[in-house]
C-alpha positions as CSV (number, residue, x, y, z in Angstrom):
1,M,0.0,0.0,0.0
2,S,1.5,3.3,-1.1
3,V,1.7,6.2,1.4
4,L,0.5,9.5,0.0
5,E,0.2,13.0,1.4
6,L,-3.1,14.9,0.9
7,R,-2.9,18.7,1.8
8,D,-6.3,20.3,2.4
9,V,-6.2,23.9,1.2
10,C,-9.9,24.7,1.9
11,A,-9.2,27.3,4.8
12,R,-7.0,29.3,2.3
13,D,-7.8,28.6,-1.3
14,G,-11.3,27.4,-0.6
15,L,-12.4,30.5,1.4
16,Q,-10.4,33.3,-0.3
17,D,-13.0,34.0,-3.0
18,L,-16.2,33.9,-0.8
19,A,-17.7,37.3,-0.5
20,S,-19.5,37.0,3.0
21,H,-17.1,37.5,5.9
22,I,-16.3,34.4,7.8
23,P,-15.4,34.7,11.5
24,T,-12.0,33.5,12.6
25,A,-13.5,31.1,15.1
26,L,-15.5,29.4,12.3
27,K,-12.4,29.0,10.2
28,A,-10.7,27.4,13.1
29,E,-13.6,25.0,13.7
30,L,-13.3,24.1,9.9
31,V,-9.6,23.3,10.3
32,K,-10.3,21.3,13.5
33,R,-13.0,19.2,11.7
34,I,-10.5,18.5,8.7
35,H,-8.0,17.5,11.3
36,A,-10.5,15.2,13.1
37,A,-11.2,13.4,9.8
38,G,-7.4,12.3,9.8
39,V,-6.0,15.0,7.4
40,R,-2.5,15.7,8.7
41,S,-1.4,18.3,6.2
42,I,-3.4,21.6,6.1
43,E,-2.9,25.0,4.6
44,L,-4.4,27.2,7.1
45,T,-4.4,30.7,5.6
46,S,-2.4,33.2,3.5
47,F,-0.3,36.0,4.8
48,V,-1.0,38.4,1.9
49,S,-2.3,41.9,1.6
50,P,-5.6,42.3,3.3
51,K,-6.6,44.8,0.6
52,A,-6.0,42.0,-2.0
53,V,-7.6,39.2,-0.1
54,P,-9.7,40.7,2.7
55,Q,-11.2,37.3,3.7
56,L,-7.7,36.2,4.9
57,A,-6.8,39.4,6.9
58,D,-7.0,37.5,10.1
59,A,-4.1,35.1,9.2
60,A,-2.1,35.7,12.4
61,E,-5.1,35.3,14.6
62,L,-6.1,32.1,13.0
63,V,-2.7,30.6,13.3
64,A,-2.6,31.6,17.0
65,L,-5.8,29.6,17.5
66,L,-4.3,26.5,15.8
67,P,-0.9,25.7,17.6
68,P,0.6,22.3,17.2
69,D,-1.0,20.8,20.3
70,V,-4.5,21.6,18.8
71,L,-3.5,20.0,15.4
72,D,-1.5,17.1,16.7
73,G,0.8,15.6,14.3
74,T,-0.1,18.1,11.4
75,L,1.9,19.9,9.0
76,R,0.6,23.4,9.4
77,S,1.1,25.2,6.2
78,V,0.5,28.9,5.2
79,F,0.8,30.7,1.9
80,V,3.0,33.7,1.3
81,A,3.6,35.8,-2.0
82,N,6.7,37.8,-1.0
83,R,9.3,38.4,1.6
84,H,7.0,40.6,3.8
85,G,4.4,38.0,4.1
86,L,7.2,35.5,4.8
87,E,8.4,37.5,7.7
88,R,4.9,37.7,9.1
89,A,4.4,33.9,8.6
90,L,7.6,32.9,10.3
91,G,6.7,35.2,13.1
92,A,3.5,33.5,13.7
93,G,5.2,30.0,13.8
94,V,4.1,27.6,11.3
95,D,5.5,24.3,10.0
96,E,5.5,25.0,6.2
97,I,5.8,28.0,3.9
98,S,3.9,27.6,0.7
99,T,4.3,30.0,-2.3
100,T,3.7,30.1,-6.0
101,I,5.1,31.3,-9.2
102,P,3.1,31.3,-12.5
103,A,4.7,29.7,-15.5
104,T,3.8,32.7,-17.6
105,D,4.3,36.5,-17.5
106,G,0.6,37.2,-18.1
107,M,-0.6,35.4,-15.0
108,T,2.3,36.7,-12.9
109,Q,1.5,40.4,-13.9
110,A,-2.3,39.7,-13.2
111,N,-1.6,38.1,-9.8
112,F,1.6,39.9,-8.6
113,R,2.1,43.0,-10.8
114,R,5.6,42.0,-11.9
115,D,7.1,39.9,-14.7
116,R,7.9,36.1,-14.4
117,D,11.7,36.5,-13.9
118,Q,11.1,39.0,-11.1
119,M,8.8,36.7,-9.4
120,L,11.3,33.9,-9.8
121,A,14.0,36.0,-8.1
122,E,11.5,36.7,-5.2
123,V,10.6,33.0,-4.7
124,I,14.2,32.1,-4.8
125,A,15.1,34.8,-2.2
126,M,12.3,33.5,0.0
127,R,13.6,29.9,-0.1
128,A,17.0,31.2,1.1
129,A,15.3,33.0,4.1
130,I,13.2,30.0,5.1
131,P,14.9,28.2,8.1
132,S,15.9,24.6,7.5
133,S,13.5,23.6,10.3
134,T,10.6,24.9,8.3
135,A,9.4,23.0,5.2
136,A,8.9,24.8,1.9
137,S,6.7,24.1,-1.0
138,V,6.1,26.0,-4.3
139,T,3.5,25.5,-6.8
140,I,4.0,26.3,-10.5
141,A,0.7,27.9,-11.4
142,V,-1.0,27.7,-14.7
143,A,1.2,24.9,-15.7
144,F,-1.1,23.5,-18.1
145,G,-2.6,26.6,-19.7
146,C,-2.9,30.3,-18.9
147,P,-5.9,32.6,-19.2
148,F,-3.8,35.4,-20.5
149,D,-1.0,33.8,-22.4
150,G,-2.7,30.6,-23.7
151,V,-0.8,27.5,-24.3
152,V,2.1,26.7,-21.8
153,P,5.0,24.8,-23.3
154,P,5.8,21.9,-21.2
155,T,9.6,22.7,-21.7
156,L,8.9,26.0,-19.9
157,V,7.4,24.2,-16.9
158,I,10.3,21.7,-16.7
159,Q,13.0,24.5,-16.8
160,L,11.1,26.3,-14.1
161,A,10.9,23.2,-12.0
162,H,14.6,22.6,-12.3
163,Q,15.3,26.3,-11.3
164,L,13.2,25.9,-8.2
165,A,14.8,22.6,-7.2
166,E,18.2,24.1,-7.7
167,A,17.1,26.8,-5.3
168,G,16.3,24.4,-2.6
169,Y,12.6,23.7,-2.9
170,A,12.2,19.9,-2.2
171,R,8.3,20.0,-2.6
172,I,7.3,21.2,-6.0
173,L,3.6,21.1,-7.3
174,L,2.2,21.6,-10.7
175,G,-1.0,23.8,-10.6
176,D,-3.8,23.6,-13.3
177,T,-5.1,26.9,-12.1
178,I,-8.0,27.1,-14.6
179,G,-8.7,23.4,-15.0
180,V,-7.7,23.1,-18.7
181,G,-5.3,20.1,-18.4
182,N,-6.2,16.6,-19.5
183,P,-4.7,13.3,-18.0
184,H,-2.4,12.7,-21.1
185,Q,-0.8,16.2,-20.6
186,V,-0.6,15.6,-16.8
187,H,0.9,12.0,-17.1
188,D,3.6,13.2,-19.6
189,L,4.7,16.2,-17.7
190,F,4.7,14.6,-14.2
191,G,6.4,11.6,-15.8
192,Q,9.3,13.5,-17.2
193,L,9.8,15.6,-14.0
194,S,9.7,12.4,-11.9
195,A,12.4,11.0,-14.0
196,E,14.6,14.1,-13.9
197,L,14.1,15.3,-10.3
198,D,13.8,12.0,-8.5
199,S,14.8,13.5,-5.2
200,I,12.0,16.1,-5.2
201,T,8.5,15.5,-3.8
202,L,6.1,16.3,-6.7
203,G,2.7,17.4,-6.1
204,A,-0.6,18.2,-7.9
205,H,-2.8,21.2,-7.4
206,F,-5.8,20.8,-9.7
207,H,-8.9,22.9,-10.2
208,D,-11.9,21.2,-11.6
209,A,-13.6,23.7,-14.0
210,R,-14.2,21.0,-16.6
211,G,-14.9,17.9,-14.5
212,V,-11.6,16.2,-15.2
213,G,-9.8,17.1,-12.0
214,I,-10.1,13.6,-10.4
215,A,-8.9,11.9,-13.6
216,N,-5.8,14.3,-13.6
217,V,-5.1,13.4,-10.0
218,V,-5.0,9.7,-11.0
219,A,-2.7,10.6,-14.0
220,A,-0.4,12.6,-11.7
221,L,-0.1,9.7,-9.1
222,D,0.5,7.2,-11.9
223,A,3.5,9.3,-13.1
224,G,5.1,9.8,-9.7
225,A,3.3,12.6,-7.7
226,R,3.2,11.8,-4.0
227,L,1.4,15.0,-2.8
228,V,-2.1,16.2,-3.7
229,D,-3.8,19.4,-2.8
230,S,-7.6,19.5,-2.5
231,A,-10.2,21.6,-0.9
232,L,-13.0,20.3,1.3
233,G,-16.3,20.7,-0.5
234,G,-14.5,21.4,-3.8
235,L,-14.4,25.2,-2.9
236,G,-11.9,27.5,-4.2
237,G,-10.5,29.6,-7.1
238,C,-8.2,32.4,-7.9
239,P,-9.5,36.0,-7.8
240,F,-6.9,36.9,-10.4
241,A,-7.5,34.1,-12.8
242,P,-10.7,34.1,-15.0
243,G,-12.2,30.7,-15.0
244,A,-10.4,29.3,-12.0
245,A,-13.2,27.3,-10.6
246,G,-13.1,25.2,-7.4
247,N,-10.4,22.9,-6.4
248,V,-10.7,19.0,-6.6
249,A,-12.8,18.2,-3.6
250,T,-11.1,16.6,-0.6
251,E,-13.9,14.1,0.0
252,D,-13.9,12.9,-3.5
253,V,-10.1,12.5,-3.6
254,V,-10.0,10.7,-0.3
255,W,-12.6,8.1,-1.4
256,L,-10.8,7.7,-4.6
257,L,-7.4,7.1,-3.1
258,D,-9.0,4.7,-0.5
259,A,-10.4,2.7,-3.4
260,L,-7.1,2.7,-5.1
261,G,-5.3,1.4,-2.0
262,Y,-3.2,4.4,-1.1
263,E,-2.6,5.0,2.6
264,T,-3.5,8.6,3.7
265,G,-4.7,8.0,7.3
266,I,-7.9,9.9,6.5
267,D,-11.3,8.4,7.3
268,P,-13.6,8.8,4.1
269,G,-16.8,8.8,6.3
270,L,-15.5,11.6,8.6
271,V,-14.3,13.8,5.8
272,V,-17.7,13.6,4.2
273,D,-19.2,14.6,7.6
274,A,-16.9,17.6,7.6
275,A,-17.9,18.6,4.1
276,R,-21.6,18.6,5.1
277,W,-20.8,20.6,8.2
278,L,-19.0,23.1,5.9
279,S,-22.0,23.5,3.6
280,N,-24.4,24.1,6.5
281,A,-22.0,26.4,8.4
282,L,-21.2,28.6,5.5
283,D,-24.4,28.1,3.6
284,V,-22.5,27.2,0.5
285,P,-23.2,24.4,-1.9
286,L,-20.8,21.4,-2.1
287,H,-19.2,20.9,-5.6
288,S,-18.3,17.2,-4.7
289,R,-20.1,13.9,-5.5
290,T,-19.2,11.6,-2.5
291,P,-21.6,13.2,0.1
292,D,-24.6,12.2,-2.0
293,A,-23.2,8.8,-3.2
294,K,-24.3,5.5,-1.7
295,R,-21.6,3.4,0.0
296,F,-22.3,-0.4,-0.4
297,D,-21.5,-2.9,2.2
298,W,-19.1,-4.9,0.0
299,E,-17.0,-2.0,-0.9
300,N,-14.8,-2.1,2.3
301,Q,-14.0,-5.8,1.8
302,Y,-13.1,-5.2,-1.9
303,H,-10.9,-2.0,-1.1
304,N,-9.1,-3.9,1.6
305,A,-8.2,-6.7,-0.8
306,V,-7.0,-4.1,-3.3
307,G,-5.0,-2.3,-0.7
308,A,-3.3,-5.6,0.5
309,S,-2.3,-6.5,-3.1
């Protein structure tokens, strides 16, 4: 049975686009319920400008409510976009710093108001400033297509991944920010990177705008990815990327991984319960399938046999 890390990003990526203000205490409860379901890698929030993302202006307060003893055994991750955010995040005391660099100039300008090379320099400088005791991950956004620049050549993504690995990032994710990738693209790109960067943990961050997110997750895993980002309820999107619909849903991904025999430590039933709570608490619809799907008695026996093989 293969061990796999699933990182839930709902509290950051899932909530950042919601218009209604969400109290900090409610966000903390969301994270606790995700943790109670067995998720041990969670992106809590983002230390970015409150003017740009007002929903996450309470980042420091939220982290303070979720110390290590509350989220026992969990990698507590936060997102940052620049060195100012990094200083704030490190001051708050977290376990992982997550950041991103778009593969294209168009997306970088829309998101960060600078060109791609300037953003790469910033991301490399941040990696140098992150203590060795703190994990660091970086997502190459729009790796499969950009709403501004169109087609993204795989060679560009591969070159960028090598630059990030050379800078010291040991956890590199490919992001399908607007959900335009397909399983063949995903398998080919992850396969090449897996062969060339065998010491790097490769991860997938897929949005599900066209209903192929789950298929892309399988393709990435088959090609060597060992980290998957997902968001409870399938919430999420990028306020600076037209067409960036919700993330692949944590509950859907968990049920899939369980069926495929991957070891995540996550209880499929409890994560569905957490998704239902989320829908009621925030009065938002779920974009996932598993909460409404019937689970048959014979499935557990079958899945256990698959895992044992």
